[in-house]
C-alpha positions as CSV (number, residue, x, y, z in Angstrom):
1,M,30.3,16.3,-21.0
2,A,27.9,18.1,-18.7
3,F,28.1,17.7,-14.9
4,E,24.9,17.2,-12.9
5,P,22.8,19.1,-11.7
6,L,23.9,22.3,-13.5
7,Q,24.2,20.8,-17.0
8,T,27.5,22.7,-17.6
9,D,31.1,21.7,-18.1
10,E,32.2,24.0,-15.3
11,K,34.1,22.2,-12.5
12,L,32.9,23.2,-9.1
13,E,34.8,22.9,-5.8
14,N,31.8,22.0,-3.7
15,P,28.7,19.9,-4.8
16,V,25.6,21.9,-5.6
17,A,22.3,21.0,-4.1
18,R,19.7,19.7,-6.5
19,P,16.7,22.0,-7.1
20,P,13.4,20.8,-5.7
21,D,11.7,18.2,-7.8
22,M,8.1,19.1,-8.6
23,D,6.9,15.5,-8.6
24,A,8.4,14.8,-5.2
25,A,6.8,18.0,-3.8
26,M,3.4,17.0,-5.2
27,L,3.6,13.5,-3.8
28,F,4.7,14.9,-0.4
29,G,1.8,17.3,-0.3
30,C,-0.8,14.8,-1.5
31,S,0.4,12.2,0.9
32,G,0.3,14.7,3.7
33,F,-3.3,15.7,2.8
34,V,-4.5,12.0,2.7
35,L,-2.7,11.1,6.0
36,S,-4.0,14.1,7.8
37,S,-7.6,13.8,6.6
38,I,-8.1,10.0,7.0
39,G,-6.1,9.9,10.2
40,G,-8.0,12.8,11.7
41,Y,-11.3,11.3,10.8
42,M,-10.4,7.9,12.2
43,L,-9.1,9.4,15.5
44,S,-12.1,11.6,15.9
45,V,-14.9,9.0,15.2
46,W,-13.9,5.8,17.0
47,P,-14.9,6.9,20.5
48,F,-18.4,7.8,19.3
49,L,-18.7,4.2,18.0
50,V,-17.4,2.7,21.3
51,F,-19.4,4.9,23.7
52,Q,-23.0,4.3,22.6
53,E,-24.9,6.4,25.3
54,T,-24.5,9.7,23.5
55,E,-27.8,10.9,25.0
56,K,-25.7,11.8,28.1
57,L,-23.6,14.9,28.0
58,T,-20.8,13.3,30.0
59,T,-20.6,10.5,27.5
60,L,-20.6,12.9,24.6
61,A,-17.9,15.1,26.3
62,T,-15.8,12.0,27.1
63,A,-16.0,10.7,23.5
64,A,-15.1,14.1,22.2
65,A,-12.1,14.5,24.5
66,I,-10.8,11.0,23.7
67,G,-11.2,11.5,20.0
68,L,-10.9,15.1,19.1
69,T,-7.8,15.8,21.3
70,P,-5.6,13.4,19.4
71,A,-7.1,14.5,16.1
72,A,-6.2,18.1,16.9
73,I,-2.6,17.1,17.8
74,L,-2.4,15.1,14.6
75,G,-3.7,18.2,12.7
76,I,-1.1,20.5,14.3
77,V,1.7,18.0,13.6
78,S,0.6,17.5,10.0
79,T,0.2,21.2,9.5
80,R,3.8,21.8,10.7
81,K,5.2,18.9,8.6
82,F,3.2,19.1,5.4
83,R,2.4,22.8,5.6
84,L,-0.7,23.9,3.6
85,A,-1.5,20.4,2.4
86,G,-1.5,19.1,6.0
87,A,-3.7,22.0,7.2
88,C,-6.2,21.5,4.3
89,G,-6.3,17.7,5.2
90,F,-6.9,18.6,8.8
91,V,-9.8,21.0,8.0
92,G,-11.1,18.4,5.5
93,S,-11.3,15.8,8.2
94,A,-12.9,18.3,10.5
95,L,-15.6,18.9,7.9
96,S,-16.4,15.2,7.7
97,V,-16.2,14.8,11.5
98,G,-18.6,17.7,11.8
99,I,-21.1,15.9,9.5
100,F,-20.6,12.7,11.5
101,L,-21.2,14.5,14.8
102,Y,-24.3,16.2,13.5
103,L,-25.8,12.9,12.3
104,R,-24.8,11.1,15.5
105,I,-26.4,13.7,17.7
106,E,-29.5,13.9,15.4
107,Q,-29.8,10.2,15.7
108,T,-30.0,10.5,19.5
109,F,-32.8,13.1,19.3
110,I,-34.7,11.0,16.8
111,S,-34.4,7.9,19.0
112,S,-35.7,9.9,22.0
113,L,-38.7,11.1,20.0
114,A,-39.5,7.5,19.1
115,R,-39.3,6.6,22.8
116,Q,-36.6,4.0,22.1
117,A,-34.0,5.8,24.1
118,P,-33.7,8.3,27.0
119,A,-34.0,11.9,26.1
120,P,-30.7,13.8,25.9
121,D,-29.7,15.9,28.9
122,Y,-28.4,18.7,26.8
123,P,-30.2,21.2,24.5
124,K,-30.8,20.5,20.8
125,V,-28.6,23.4,19.8
126,V,-25.6,21.1,20.7
127,M,-26.4,19.3,17.4
128,Y,-25.3,22.4,15.5
129,L,-22.7,23.9,17.8
130,A,-20.6,20.7,18.3
131,P,-19.8,20.2,14.6
132,L,-19.4,23.9,13.9
133,G,-17.2,24.4,16.9
134,W,-14.9,21.5,15.9
135,I,-14.6,22.9,12.3
136,L,-13.8,26.4,13.7
137,I,-11.2,25.1,16.1
138,S,-9.6,23.0,13.4
139,A,-9.4,26.0,11.0
140,I,-8.0,28.2,13.7
141,L,-5.4,25.6,14.7
142,G,-4.5,25.1,11.0
143,L,-3.9,28.8,10.6
144,L,-2.0,29.2,13.9
145,F,0.5,26.4,13.2
146,L,1.0,27.0,9.5
147,P,4.6,27.9,8.9
148,K,5.2,31.6,8.4
149,Q,6.5,31.4,4.7
150,E,3.1,29.8,3.7
151,E,1.1,32.9,4.8
152,D,2.5,35.1,2.1
């Protein structure tokens, strides 16, 4: 009768570690991607929904600091824990947050043109630089904190 996990009848003095299970590895990676992407998005977006006066640079910077800092920490932690899947989830959330930021800032400029809200006190180029900057920072953090064996 065969002994687990080697499937041989050889008796060993010490137990042998089981080889990695492909299903468990896939579930671990997929779970890491989902947690990283959804968690990063939720952490990033909620301050922009709470602080409505995004025509002011101080409000925009405050909402970004409150939301994007914990999202970056979550991205670093998930990259270290879930490796490449966590880093991809982090960058995926950064892409969706970048689109959200673009649309939110564009909404501010459109409202000011309609004379329904005060004009923003920052240049219109922020509408492009804020999302692109967050995506770039997220990609760099994902690469910096990726475990070394994943780089090969």
